[in-house]
C-alpha positions as CSV (number, residue, x, y, z in Angstrom):
1,M,-7.8,66.1,-8.0
2,E,-4.8,68.3,-6.6
3,I,-5.4,70.9,-9.3
4,W,-9.2,71.0,-8.6
5,I,-8.5,71.7,-4.7
6,S,-5.8,74.3,-5.6
7,Q,-8.5,76.0,-7.7
8,V,-11.0,75.9,-5.0
9,M,-8.7,77.2,-2.4
10,S,-7.5,79.9,-4.3
11,A,-10.9,81.0,-5.1
12,G,-11.4,81.3,-1.3
13,L,-14.3,78.8,-1.5
14,F,-15.4,76.4,1.3
15,L,-14.1,72.8,0.9
16,S,-15.8,70.1,2.8
17,D,-15.2,66.4,3.2
18,L,-18.3,65.7,1.4
19,S,-17.4,67.7,-1.7
20,I,-13.9,66.1,-1.8
21,K,-15.6,62.6,-1.6
22,E,-18.0,63.6,-4.4
23,K,-15.3,65.1,-6.6
24,G,-13.3,62.0,-6.1
25,R,-16.3,59.9,-7.5
26,K,-16.9,62.2,-10.5
27,F,-13.0,62.0,-11.4
28,A,-13.2,58.3,-11.1
29,N,-16.2,58.1,-13.5
30,L,-14.4,60.4,-16.0
31,F,-11.4,58.0,-16.0
32,N,-13.8,55.1,-16.4
33,V,-12.8,53.5,-13.1
34,P,-15.6,50.7,-12.3
35,S,-18.0,51.9,-9.6
36,E,-17.3,48.9,-7.6
37,N,-13.4,50.1,-7.2
38,I,-14.6,53.4,-5.8
39,K,-15.1,53.6,-2.3
40,C,-14.1,57.3,-1.4
41,S,-14.7,56.2,2.2
42,N,-13.5,58.1,5.4
43,G,-10.3,56.1,5.1
44,W,-9.6,57.2,1.6
45,L,-10.5,60.8,2.6
46,Y,-8.0,60.8,5.6
47,K,-5.1,59.4,3.5
48,F,-6.0,61.9,0.6
49,K,-5.9,64.8,3.1
50,Y,-2.8,63.5,4.7
51,C,-0.9,63.0,1.6
52,N,-2.1,66.6,0.1
53,N,-1.2,68.2,3.6
54,L,-4.9,69.3,3.8
55,K,-6.1,70.6,7.2
56,I,-9.4,71.4,9.0
57,Y,-10.1,75.1,9.8
58,R,-13.1,75.8,11.9
59,L,-14.4,79.5,11.9
60,H,-15.7,80.7,15.1
61,G,-17.9,83.7,16.2
62,E,-18.4,86.5,13.6
63,A,-16.0,84.8,11.0
64,A,-18.3,81.9,10.7
65,S,-21.2,84.0,9.8
66,V,-19.6,85.7,6.8
67,L,-20.8,84.8,3.3
68,L,-17.9,83.8,1.3
69,D,-19.1,85.3,-1.9
70,I,-19.4,88.6,-0.3
71,V,-15.6,88.5,1.0
72,F,-14.2,88.0,-2.4
73,D,-16.0,91.1,-3.8
74,E,-15.2,93.3,-0.8
75,R,-11.5,92.1,-1.2
76,L,-11.3,93.6,-4.6
77,R,-13.1,96.8,-3.5
78,L,-10.6,97.1,-0.6
79,R,-7.7,96.8,-3.0
80,E,-9.1,99.5,-5.2
81,L,-9.7,101.7,-2.3
82,L,-6.0,101.2,-1.0
83,S,-4.4,101.4,-4.6
84,Q,-5.0,105.2,-4.1
85,Y,-2.7,105.6,-1.2
86,N,1.1,105.5,-1.1
87,P,2.1,102.2,0.4
88,K,4.2,103.8,3.2
């Protein structure tokens, strides 16, 4: 689960509480954990986020309206443009 979260965050994707709960259920099913033992409740989510030092970041204003798919592409384009210049 930690690896999945690291991959999602490094890709710059949005990670919601609901997606963490759903992925927890999927991992539990993959490891054949009986469904009656899987809660993925708000308490579980709180403890998971606390143990993994996950924080909530809210985007406001113009930042909240940006499509994350576009941001990744634009970062690559900006890197290419800046690579033509001396870092100084």
